[in-house]
N, C-alpha and C positions, 0 to 999 in steps of 0.2 A: 644689152649694151655692155661692152667691156672696155677696160682702159686701153689695152692694146699698145701702150707706149712705154718704153724703158727710158727712164731719165738718165741722161749722161751726168755723172757726178761732177764733171768739170764745168757744168753750166751754172752752178751756184744755187743759192737759196731761192731765187725767184722761180727757177724751174721746179724746185721742190714744192713751193707754195702752189704753183699751177697744177702740179700732180695731185696735191691734196684737194684742190678745188674741183678738179675733174672727178675724183673719187667721191667727193661729197655730192656732186650733181648726180652721179650714178645712183647713190643711195637715195637721193630725193626722188628721182624718177621711179625707183622701185617702191619706196614707202608711200609715195603720194597716192597709190592705189588703195591704201589701207585706212585712209582718213574716214571719220564718221560724218563729217559735215563739209560743205563747200567743195564737194568732189570735183565739180567742173572747173572751179577757179584754180584748185591745186593742179589739175591736169593741164590747164593752160599755162600756168607758171612752169611746170615741169617741161612742157613742150618748148617754151622759150629757152630755158636753161640747156636743154638737150641740143638746141641749135648753136649754142655758144661753144660746145665741146670741140668740134673740129678746129675752130680757131685757136682754142687754148692748147690743143695738141700740137698745132703748127708752131705756136710760140715756144713750146717745150723743146723743140728741135733747134731753136735759135739761141744765139748768145745775147741775152737781154739783161745781163747783170749790171750794165752801166747806164741803163735807161731809167732815169728818175721818174719820168712821166708814166712809164709802164708800171713801175713799182707801185706808184700811188693807185693806179687802176687795180692792180692785183690785191692791194690792201683792202680797197672798197669791196671788190668782188668776194674776197675771202670772208669779210665780215657779213655781207648780205646773204651769202650762201649759207653761212652758219645760222643766221637769223631764220632763213626759210626752213632749214633742216629742223631747227628747234621748234618752230611753229607746227610743222608736220608731225613731229613727235608728240606735241601736246594734243593735236587734233586726232591722234591715233590712240591716245591712252586716257585722256581725261573723261570725266562723266559726260555722256552724250547729251543729256538735257542741258547741262551747263554750256556745252559747246553750241547748241542750237540757239539758246537765248543770247549768245554772244556772237552769232554768225556775222552780224554787220561789222563788228570791230575786226573779226577775223578777215573778212573780205577787204577791209581797209588796210590791214597789215600786209596782206598779199599784194595789194596795189602799191603800197609804199615801197615794199621791197623791190617789186618789178621796176618802178621808176628809178630807184637808186641804182639798180644794176644798169638800167638804160643810161643813166647819167655817167656811170663809170665807163661804159662802152664809148660814149661820146667824147670822153677825155683821152681816148687812145691816140697816140701819135702815129696814126696809120701810114702817113706819107713817109715816115722814116723807117718803117719796118720792112724787112725783106720778105714780103709775102705777096701772093698773087693778087692781081686787080680784082679777080672774081670774088675772093674771100673778103677783100676790103668792101666791095659793093654789098655783099650779103650782110656783113656786120653793120654797116651804115643803115641799111633797110631795117634790120632787126632792132637796132637801137631806136629808130623812129617809131616802129610798131609798138615796142614796149612802153615808150614814153606816153603814147596816147591810149594805152590799154585801160579799160575800165572794168573793175570787178564788182559785180553786184550779187547780192544774195539771190538764191533761187526763188522762183515765184511761190512755191509751196512754203518755203521757210519764211518768206516775207509775210505771207498771209497769217502764219502762226504768230509771228511777232506782233502783227496788228491786232490779232485777237487778244493777245496777252495785254497789250497797251490799253485796248478798249475795256477789257475786263477790270483792269486796275483803275482806270479813270472813272468808269461807271460804277465801281464798287459792286460788281456783279458777283453775288454769292450763291447763285443757283448751282446746285450739284450737277445738273445735266450739262451746264455750260462748262464746268470744270472737267467733267467726264469726257466730253467731246474734245476739249482742248488737249487733255492728256493723251487721248487716243491718237489725235492728229500728230502730236509730238512723237509718240512711239512709232507711228508709221513713217514719219519723216526721217528719223534716225535709225530705223531698221531694227527695232527691238520688239519682242513679243508683247501682246496686249494682255497676257495672263496677269492676274492681280499680283501674284508673288513677284513676278519680274518687274512690274511697274513700281511696286512698293520698294523693292531693292534699289531700283534706279533713282527713285525719289529720295531715299535716304542718303545715297551717295551724292546727290545734288545738294542736299542740305549740308553735307560735310564740305563741299566746295565753298559754300557760303561762309562756313566757319573759318575756312582757310583765308577767304577774302577779308574777313574781319581781323584775322591775325596779321594780315599784310597791311592792315589799317587803310584799306581802300574803302572808305566810308561810302562814297557815291555808289560803288558797285554793290556794297553790302545792303544799302537801303533798297536799291532796285530789286535785288534778289529776295529780300524779305517780303517785298510786295508780291513777287511772283510766287513765293512759297505760300503766302496767305491765300492766294487765288487757287493754286493747285491742291492745297490741303482739303478743299471742298470735295475733290474727286473721291469716289468710293475706294479706288485702288490704293490711295495713299495712306489710309488708316483702316484698321480692322473695326468691325462693329463694336467690339468690346472697348477699344480705345475711344471711339466716338461716344459711347454710353458714359464712360467715366468722365470725359470732358464735359458732356452735357449736364450731368447731375451735379458736378462740382459748381457749375455756373448757376444752375437753377436753384440749388439749395441755398445759395447766397443772396437770393432776391427777396425773400419773404413770401407771404401768401396773398397779399392784397395788391390789386393793380394801382398804379400811381396816376394821378391826374397830370395832364400835360403842363409843362412850364409855360408861362406867358409868352416866352420868346419863341415857342414852337408854333404859336397861332399866327396865321396870316392876318394882318390888320384889315385887309379888304374882305376876305371870305369868312373870317372868324372860325376857320377850321385849321387843323394841324397840317402844316406844310409837308409836301412830298419833295419838291425841288426848290428849296429856298435860294433866292438870288438877292444880291445887295445892289441898290441903286446908287447913283452919284451922290445922293443925300446922306448915305450911310445907313439907311433903313432897309430892312429885309422884308421881302414879300414872296408869296408863291409865284413861280415863274409865269404860269398860265394866266394868273389874275392880273399881274402887273403888265404883261404883254397886251392883254385885252384892254386895260386902262389906257395904254398908249394908243392902241388901234382905234379907240373911240375918240381920239383927238386930244386927250389930256396930256399935258407935258409938265404938270406940276406934281409935286410929291403928295400922295393922298393924305399924309399925316401932317406935313409942315407947310404944304402949299407953296413951297419954293420951287423955282424952275429946275427941271431935271434934264440931264443929257440922256436922251432916250436910247442912244447907241450903247450905253454902258450898263450891262447887267452881269455882275460878277457872281459865279456860283459860290455860295457859302458852304464850303465842304465841311467845315467843323460843325456848324449847326446841323447840317444834314446827317452827319454821322451820329450826333447826339440824339436826334429824332429817331433814327433807325434803331439805336440801342434802347431807347425808351419803348418803342413799339415791340421790339423783340422781347424785352423783359415782361411787358404786359401780356404778350401772346403766350409766352411760356407759362405764366401764372394762370392764364385763362384755360389753356389746354389741360394743365394739371388739375384744375378745379372742377372740370366737368365730369370726371370719371365716376364719382359717387352718384351723381344725378342719373347717369345712364344705367347704373346697377339697380337703384331702388326707386327711381322717379316714376311718376305716372306717364301714360303713353304720350300725352301732350307735351310734357316736359322733356321726355326722351327724344321726341321728334324735333323739338326746338334745339336741343343740344346737338343732335345729329346734323341738323341743317347748318348750325354754326360751325361744327367740326368740318363739314364738307366744304364750306366756304373757305375756311383756313387752309385746307389741304389743296384746294384748287388755286389759291392765291400764290403760294410759293413752295418750292420743293423743300426748303429748309423747315417749313411747318410740317410737311409730311414726315420728315425725318424725326422731328420732335414727337409727333403723335406715335410713331413706331417705338421710339425710345421710352415713351411713357407707358408702353405695354397695352395699347388700346386694342391690338389685334385679337387677343382672346375674348375681350368684352364684345367686340363686333361679331365674332363667330358665335358667341352665346346668343346675341340678338337675332341671329338667323332662325332661332327656334321660337321667336316671339309670335304671338297670335296675330298681331297687327301686320297686315301686308305692307303698309307704308314703312313701318320700322324695318322690316326685312329688306325692302327695296333700298332704303337709305344705307343700311349696313353693307349691302352688296356693292353699291356705288362707291362708298368710301374705301372698302377693301380693294376694289379694282384700281382706284386712284393710288392707293398706297403701294400696291404691287407693281405698278407701272414703273419700269426703269430701275427697279430695286430688287436684286436677287436676294438680299437679306430679308426684305419683307416677304417675298414669295416663300422662302424657307421657313420663316416664322409662322406663316399661315399653315403650311404643311405640318409643322411640328405641334400645332395645337390639336389636342385629342379630338377625334371625330370631325375635324374641320372640313375635310374634303367631302365626307359623307353629308354634312350639313348643307354644303353648297350644291352637291349633286341632287339633294332632295328638292331643291328649288327648281331643278330642270323639269320636274313633273307637275309644277304648279302653273298658274295663269301666265299668259303669254309675256306680259311685261316683266314679271319676275324671272321667267325662263330666259329671256333675252339677257337680262343682267347677269344671271348665273353663268350662262355660256361665255359671256364676255369676260367674266372674272376667271373662269377656268382656262380660257384661251390665254389670258395674261400669265396665269400661274404656270401653264404648260411650257412657257419659254425658258423655264428652268429645268434642266435635265433631272435634277434631284426630285422635282415634284411630279414629273411625267408619270413615273411608275405609281406614285401614290394615287393619282387620278384614275389610271386604268384599272387599279385593283378594286375600286369600289364597285360593288355588285350592281349591275344594270346600267352603269354609266355609259358604256360604249353603245349599248342598245338604244338608250335615250338619244344619244348624239347622232347615231345613224338615222333615227327617225326624224330628228330635227333637220339634218343636213339634206334630206331628200325632199323636203316639203315644198319649198319655194325658193325664190331668189332674193329673199329678204336679207338684211344684214345679219340677223340671228342665224339663218341657214348658212351664210358664208362663214360666219364665225365658227359654227359647228364643224364645217368642212375643214377649216384651217386648224381647229383644235384636234380633229381626228388625225390630220397630217402630223402635227407635233407629237401626238401620242404614239404614232406608228414607229417612232424612232426606237422604241423599247420592245425587246423580244417578248416580254411578258404581256405587254399590251396587244401585240399582234395576235397572240393566242386568244385573248379576249375578243378581238375583232373578228377572228375566224368564227368563233362561237356565235357572234351577233350577225353572221352572214354579211359582213362588211364588204368582202371581196366582190360579191355579186353586184352590190351597190356601186362599188368603185368602177367595175368594168362597164357598167351601164353609163355612168357619167363620162367615162373616158372615151367612149365611142360616140355619144350623142349629146353631151352636155355643152353649155356655152364655153367660150374660149377660156375664161378665167377658171371655170370649174375643171376643164381638161388639164389646165396647168397645175392646179392643186392636186388632182388625182395622179398625174404623172410624177409630180414631185414626191408624193406619198410613196409610190412604188419605187422611186429612186432611192429613198432614204430608209425604207423599212428594213428591219432586221428579220427577214423572212426565213422561215424554216424551209428545208428542202421540200417538204410536202406542199407548203404554200407555193413555192416557186413552180413546182411541177403542175399543180392544179391550175394556177393562173395561166400557164401556157396552154394547157389543155382546153381552158375555157375561152381561148381566142384573144388573149391580150396582145399577142405579137402584131396582128394586123393593125390594131389601133395605134400602137406605138410606132410602127413603121410609117404610118400616115403622118404622125407628128414629127418624125425625123425629116420628112420632106416639107415641113411647115416653113413659112417665110420668117417667122419670129425666131430669133436666135435663142432666147431663153426657153422657148418651147422645144426646140431641137435639143438643147442641153439636158433638160430634165428627161426627155424621152430616151436619149442615149444613155443617161445615167440609170434609168430604169432597166434598159436592156442589159447594161453592165451588171446590175444587181441580179437579174434573172439568169444571166449567162454563167454565173459561177457554179451552177449545177451542170455537170457534164451532159447529162441526159437532155437538159434544156438547150445546151449549146448545139448539140447535134440536130435537134429539131429546128432551131433557129436557122441553121445553115440550110437544111432541107427546104424551109419555107421562104428562102430568098432574102435573108437579112444581110448577107455579105455585101451585095452590090451597093445598096444605099450607104452602108457604112464606109466602103472603100471610096465612094464618090465624095463623101464628107472629108475623109482623111486626106485625100489627094488634092482637094480643092484648097488652093493656097490662101484664099480669102477667109477660110473658116477661122474663128477665134481660137487662140491657143488652148484655152481650157476645154473647148469642145473637141479639139483634135486629141487632146490627152485622154478624154473619156472614150472617144471612139477607138483609139489605139488600145486602151485597156480592155474594151469589149472584144475587139478582134483577137487580142491575146487569149481571153477566156475561151472564145470559140475554137481557137487553134489547140488549146490545151484539151478541149473536149474531144478533138479528133484523135488525140494520142491515147485516149482511154477506151477506144472502141473494142467491143467483143468481136473476135475474128469470125464468129458464127453469123454475125449480122451483115447486112448489105453495107459496104464501106462508104463513108462520107468523106469528101475532100473539101477543105476550106476554100482552096483556090483551084478552079477548074481549068483555067487556061494559062499558057506560058506568059501571055501578056499581063495577066493579073499578078502573077508571081513577081515579075520584074517591076511592075507598077508599084506593088506594095514595098518591095525591097528598096526601091529608089527613094522612098520616104525617109529612110535612115539618114541619107546624106543631106536632107533638106529641112530637118526639124530639130527641135530642142531635145535635151537629154531625156525628159520624161517620156516623150513619144518614142524616141529611139530605143529606150529600154524595153518598152512594151512590144515593139515590132521585132526586136531581136529575140525576145522570149517567145513570141509567136512562131517565128521560124524555127527556133530550137525545138519547140513542141511539135511542129509539123515534121521535123526530121526524126521524130520518134513515132510518127503515125504510119498507117499503111501506105500512104502516098509518099513516103520518105524518098524513095529512089527518084521519083519525078521531081520532087522539090529540090533535091541536091543537084541533080543534073541541070535543072534550069538556073539555079543560083550560080552554078559554075559558068553558065553561058552569060549571066548578068555581071560577071566579074566580081562576084561576092567576096572572094578571097582578097582581092585588091582593096576593097572597101573595109573589110574587117581588120586587116593587119594594122593599119594606123590607129584604129579604135582601141587596140590592145595597149597603146601607149598612154591612154587616158587613165584617170583614177575613178574609183567608185563603181556604181552599178553598170554603167555603160561598158566599161572594160570587162567586167565579169561576164556579162551576157554576150559580148562579142567573142570572148575566148571560148565560151561554151559552144556557140554556134560554129566557130572556126574549127573546133575539135571534131564536130559532126561532119563538116565538109571535107576535111583532110583525110577522113577515113576512105573516101571514094574518089577524090579528085586525082587527076593524072599528075605524074611527077613534074612535068614541065610547068604546069600552072603553079605548083607549090614553089618550085625553084625560082620562078620568075619574080615572085613577090616576097619570099621569105629570105631575109638578109641576116648578116651577122648581128646587126642591131636587134632584129626581130627575135632572134634566139636569146639574146641577152635580156630582152624584155620578158620573155616567157619564164626564164630562170628567175628573174627578179620577182615575178608574180608568185612563183612556187615558193620562193624564200620568204616573202613578206606578207602575202595575203592571209586573211583570217577566214576566208570563204572556202570551205572544204571542196565544194563542187568546182569552184574556179581553179583551185590548185590541181584537182584531178584532171580538169579539162586542159589546162596548160601543159600538164604532163602528157596528156593524150595527143596534143598537137606535136610535141617532140617525138613521141612514139611513132606518129604517122609520117614524120618527115622521111624523105628518101634516104636510104642508107648509103650516103655518098661520103668519100674521104673529107671533102671540104666541110660538110656539116659536122662530122665527127671532130674535126680540128676546132671548129667554132665552139662546140660544146665543151671540149677539154679546156680551151683557152678561157672560157667563162666559168670555170670550176663547176661545170654541170655534173660531172661524174660523182664527186663526193656528196653533192646535194641530192642526187637521185638515190644514192645508196642510203642516205640518212632515212629516207622514207621506207626503204626495204627493211631496214634494221629495226624500225619501230613497230614490231609485230604485235605489240599489245595495244596499239592505238585503236580508238573507237571512233565511230561516226558513220552516218548514213552513206557516205561516199567513200568509205575506206576501201572496199573491194575494188571500186573503179580506179581509185588512186594507185593501188598496188598493181592492178592489171596493167595500167598505163606505164607505171614506173618500170616494171619488168619488161614491158615492150620496148621502152626507151633504151634498155641495156643493149639491145641488138646493135645500136650504133657503135658500141665499144667491143663487141665480141666477134666482129668480122675477122676471119682468119687471114685475110689479105692485109690486115693492119695489126701485126703482132705487137707493135709499140703500144697501141691503145689497149689491146688485150692485157699486156703486162701491167699497165697502170691500173686497170680495173681489178686484176687479180691481186695486186700488191695491197690494195686498200680493203680487201676482204669481200669482194663482190660474189665470188663463186660460192662460198658457204651460204650466203644470203639466198642465192638462187636455189640451192639444194633445200634450204629451209622452206621456201615457198612451193617446192614440189610436194611437200607434205601438207602445208597449211592453206594453199591458195585455192581460188576458184578454178573452174575448168580452164578459162582463158589464161589465168596466171600460170597454171601448170604447163599449158602449151607453150607460152612465151618463154618460161624458164627452161623447158626442155630444148627449145630451139637454140637459145643462147648457149646452153651447156654443150650442145652438139657442135656449135661453132668453135667454142674453146677447145673441145676435145680433138678437133681436126688438126690443131697445131701441136698436140702433145708429143707425138712420136719424134718430130724434129727437135723438140726442146728438151726431151728427156736426156739427162747427162749420162754418158757411158760409164759403166762400172769400172773403177780404177783397178789396174793390175796391182797385185800385192807383191812386194819384194822383201827380202831379208827374213828375219825371224818373226813368224806370224804371231807367236805368243806375246811379243812385245808391241804389236801393232794395236791401234785403237780399234774398238768394235766396228765391224763393217756396217755400212749403211744398208738399209733394206732395199732389195731390188724390186722394182715394180713388176708385178706378175704379168702385166700386159706389154709394157714397153721395154722390159728387160734392161732398164737403166735406173738411174736415180731420179725419182720424180717427187715434186712437191706441188702443192696447189698454186703457190705463187710463181714458181719458175716454169712449170710445164703444163699447168692447168689440168692435171690428171684427174679424171672422173673417179678412179679407184681411190686416190689419196683424198679426194673431196668427200668420199662416202656417198656418192651420187648413184651408184649402180643399183642398189636395192630400192631406193625411192623411185628410180626410173622404171624398175620392173613392176612396182606396185601401180604406177601410172598406166602401164599396159593393160591393166584391168578396168580402166575407166570406160564408161559407156560411150563417151564422145570419141568418135573415130579420129578426129583431127588431133586430139590430145594424144591418143595412142600412137598415131603416126609420128608425132614430134618426139615422143619418148623413144620409139623404135629407132628413129634417125640417130638419136644421141647414143643409144646402145650399140648400134651397128658400126659406129666409129671405132669401137674396140676390136673389131674383127677385120678391119680393112687391110688389104695387102698382106705383108708378112706377119701381121698380128693375128692371123686367123686362128692358129692353134692356141696361143696363149690367151687370146681374147675369148675364145669359145669356152675355155676352162673357167674363166672368171664368170662368164654368163651362166654356165652350168651350176657353179657354186651358188650363184644368186638366184637360181631356179627361174632363170629368164626364158630358157628354151621352151618349156611347156607353155608359158604365156604367149610366146611368139607363135607356136603351133596353133594355139586357140584362135589367133587372128586370121587363120586360113578361112574361117567360117564367116567372116564379116561381110557386109554388103558392098564394100568399096573395092572395085576392081584394082584401082591404083594401089591401095594398101595391100591387097592380096598379092599383087605382083611383086611388091617390095619384099614381102615376107617370103615368097617363093624363092627369090634370088638369094636371100640370106640363108635360107635352109639348104638350098642347093650347095652352097659353099660349106656350111657347117657339116652336112652329111657326107662330104668328101672324106671326112675323118672317120675311120672305122669305129672308134670309141663312141662317138656320138650317134653314128648311124645305128649301132647296135642298141644303144640305150634309149633313143627317142624315136627311132624309125617306126616302130609299131604304132605308136600313138598318133603318128602323122599320116598313116596309110589311108584311113577312111576319109578324112578331109581332102586328101590329095585325089583319091579316086572320085570323090564328089565333084571336084573342080575339073577333072578330065571330062566329066559328063555335062556340067552346067556352066562352066566358065567360058570366057571369051577366048578367041584364038590364041592370044598371048599366054593367058593363065593356063589354058589346056596344055599347051606345049611345055611350059615350065613344070607343071605338075607331073606330066608324063616323064619328063627327064629325071625328076627326083625319084619317082617310082621305079625307074630303071636302076638308079643307084641302089635302091632298096631291094632290087631283084624281084619286084612285083610285076614289072612289065619287061618284055623283051626289047632290046635296043631297036628292033625293026618294027615296033608297034605302029599301027596306023595313027596313033595319037600324036606322033611326031610329024 
């Protein structure tokens, strides 16, 4: 949206204000897309404001300087639009957590602004304004709509606010509650759930609170302090070290002996410490459940004073409840700390008692688990795994499992204790009850990536788990299978699994196990860091059939893990080819092209298809060739997916087709893509940013190598060329740059395209890459080849203006340089362009000026070009001699690639065209070109032979060269008279006649 209105200075300040309002609305429409919170509400507000703009533009064309009513409206509009703009800026820059917890007030501010703008519109003196009835009607309807608009927080945001309020009201201090709440907030505002990111966001949130306190907004500050106290319980908001310091500072201030409860803590009815104290109308406090039961039994008198009570009044005594909780926490801390010595030196009975008490505390609240961890109980519990008593070992395993649950810190602490994992694994070989507890603990520990490797490295662990996982359908067996799945994420563990014959076990369950077991096994294959040997052997052992069956399964999760497993296996090219041979492509295409498939599944399928396509590009030519797509219908079917899916899938499909364009079936693929209007689809994708653009450009480069000129010219516009040059100039992807340059090189050599390239400063940009001869990179050769190929747009002799521009910026020396340094294709392209430049040289060579007067006083004469017999320079006449190109071209004649030789020969032969025969031949002789040309008589290309024969026929018309080189040419010429085609026989015989070897009446003619 643009302003599109020029304000008449004569219309006065009102029109200027309107212009400012319109510009502010435009800014709001643009920036409203960048807010972190209440996106839908801001979008609705922006939509309302955008609908006002046509009316404001109409007003800017009118003389409204004397309308007081309209000026008042403009003042209100100007103020409210500024308010909206400021609010959007706040919601785009301030801390995201702070914005979320204030989303209700933000929605209210949006609503208030909308209604104020509506009020302003309702004050418009519409009847007195010279505007159309249609606009008046639209403004009236818009005003009514805005007046009744309601802005409410999104459902997800409202749920989070309710959880925050509930957590504060219930004084919920569970770590898991805070963790879940913080993760919900992170997802709602679009930030990572990584601990470092969450901690940073939380610290910024606390700074916002400090700012609120500085603003003396006490109500907000109190509310935010409560939220901070709630979220501080989350693991991500403080490091283990910070928690430890905070805990010991508190615990060390408590003393060593538990305190008896205060009398006020005791419920007068139950004579026990209250949990939820409530105050009755008499002013006395009771446990809620006991006083409610008292009332339910028909009593309406106070149990202490026996005075009548209002049974509907029960007020929570929050102060007393907090005091009770603090007393309990103090005693629990002291209790936890006091049990450690008993566990270390006590008798078995005492140890079991302490372990039972410790287990009860750990199960009671997660804060107790945290205190147990901070008191460093984990090494003691690990040590108890070596106890003789089976009951002690079992208790220790249970407590360790409780501590490890939902706590990465606890998991890592366990792994860091010397021989801890070995002690746990030892329990796998004991009685069934202990074995179950041990595998449950290992399963919990394996949820930490850091611990997975530690488990797998313990000798015999994998073998024991494999044995357990295949025994039955008990919970222990299921835990063992899930544990093996977690361990399979590590390459080191996969090696151990291979030694334990795990893959045979996995394949067995994958083909014939229950559904949940199949899911676990498929997920294991999907996530495993398999070696190439593992991938190959799994496919050889028949895993593909089982996975393809799961791909057709009705359950979406089963499909996803099966496809992910296929994706994992298909990264090995050998596997990819086998998967194609065994029919994997059809089911995958069906899933990909089925519009009801979940997006994640389609992404995985597309990535697998890409792997399969890449495998076809790696085929050995000696083998039977495999094509990913057998039919034209499948090619168009897969390509059509690009227009119908999201970027991740688009990228994979584009890469798949790019790979197929490097495969043995490339010709078929390119031809069919042209039929499917692929160029038309790809050109707009080049305007995008990121991976989609890069892959579209790479595929477009492949297609334009073979597609007909008409198709290219139909879809490649001046804008498209500008886009390609922008990519070349700004991209950091070497292959993308090379491909964009390749597209330009492949464009038809038409004057219009040359004009577009020159107008977009394409010539100096291309030269910049040619002059960077020391640049490195895996795609450097491709880039230089394509850049030299693109030069042909500027070297066409029918456009001497473009030739002149190219020569003046130093293009010709760069081409000569790449005759020496380039690849075969680069040398060919450079020679072709030099040949085109040289065609124009004779006409552009400046005649040698006649000298008059006294020669001794004249300036030194300019050198005369030995070929063109005039004054030549590289910049003015594009002379090959002046450019030092003759000898490099002669050296190129010795290349084994005949196309390169022919291109170099074409360039050299421009020196002997027409009247330049004698002078040009001398230059060729001096450069030792003629022997190299004669050697080309023996090549296998009839076309090149014919070209050589025609040039030698002209050269040998000159006695000097006939005498010097004729003898060396005789034998190849005689051979051509015997073995050549009709054309070369005749030409060879004609030259032999010049050389007096054959009579003019010979039958060879």
